[in-house]
C-alpha positions as CSV (number, residue, x, y, z in Angstrom):
1,M,-0.1,0.0,0.1
2,D,1.0,3.6,-0.8
3,P,2.0,5.5,2.2
4,M,-0.8,7.6,3.3
5,Y,0.4,11.2,1.9
6,Y,0.0,9.8,-1.7
7,R,-3.4,8.2,-1.3
8,P,-6.3,10.3,-2.4
9,A,-8.3,11.8,0.0
10,A,-11.3,9.9,-1.1
11,E,-9.9,6.9,0.1
12,L,-8.7,8.3,3.3
13,V,-12.3,9.5,3.8
14,S,-13.4,5.9,3.1
15,D,-10.8,4.6,5.7
16,L,-12.2,7.0,8.3
17,K,-15.8,6.0,7.6
18,N,-14.9,2.6,8.0
19,G,-13.0,2.6,11.0
20,K,-9.5,1.9,9.4
21,L,-7.9,5.2,9.9
22,T,-8.6,7.5,12.8
23,S,-8.1,11.2,12.7
24,V,-5.0,10.8,14.8
25,D,-3.5,8.3,12.4
26,V,-4.1,10.9,9.6
27,T,-3.0,13.8,11.3
28,Q,0.4,12.1,12.8
29,A,1.3,10.7,9.0
30,F,1.1,14.2,7.5
31,V,2.9,15.6,10.7
32,D,5.5,13.1,10.0
33,R,5.6,14.0,6.4
34,I,6.1,17.7,6.9
35,R,8.6,17.1,9.4
36,Q,10.5,14.6,6.9
37,C,10.0,17.0,3.9
38,N,10.0,20.6,5.3
39,G,13.9,21.3,5.9
40,D,14.3,20.8,2.2
41,I,11.2,22.6,0.9
42,N,10.3,25.1,3.6
43,A,6.7,25.1,2.8
44,V,5.1,25.4,6.2
45,V,6.3,28.2,8.4
46,T,4.7,27.1,11.6
47,L,3.8,23.5,12.6
48,D,1.8,23.0,15.7
49,E,2.0,19.5,15.9
50,T,0.9,19.7,19.5
51,N,-2.4,21.5,18.9
52,A,-3.3,19.3,15.5
53,L,-2.5,16.2,17.3
54,G,-4.6,17.7,20.2
55,K,-7.6,18.3,18.2
56,A,-7.5,14.9,16.3
57,R,-7.4,13.2,19.7
58,A,-10.3,15.5,20.8
59,C,-12.1,13.8,18.0
60,L,-11.7,10.5,19.4
61,L,-13.3,11.5,22.4
62,Y,-16.1,13.4,21.1
63,T,-17.2,10.8,18.3
64,S,-18.7,7.4,19.1
65,D,-18.2,5.8,15.7
66,A,-15.6,6.3,12.9
67,A,-18.2,7.8,10.6
68,D,-18.5,10.8,13.1
69,D,-14.7,11.0,13.2
70,L,-15.0,12.8,9.8
71,L,-16.5,15.8,11.5
72,C,-13.2,16.7,13.2
73,V,-11.1,16.1,10.0
């Protein structure tokens, strides 16, 4: 399977709906990719990793099923 950052958004949404992924999974994957590449391309000025992951975790607490997790993405 391709790394998450190469997958179409529609696939990620489908996996969120089906419970294969959580908002934390998606957020962490993209934060990791930003950290991996940003030194070379300088595309992200400020990365608020703590806040992004905190909001993703809050979605897990807020929602009761995987489909509702989309509300927080």
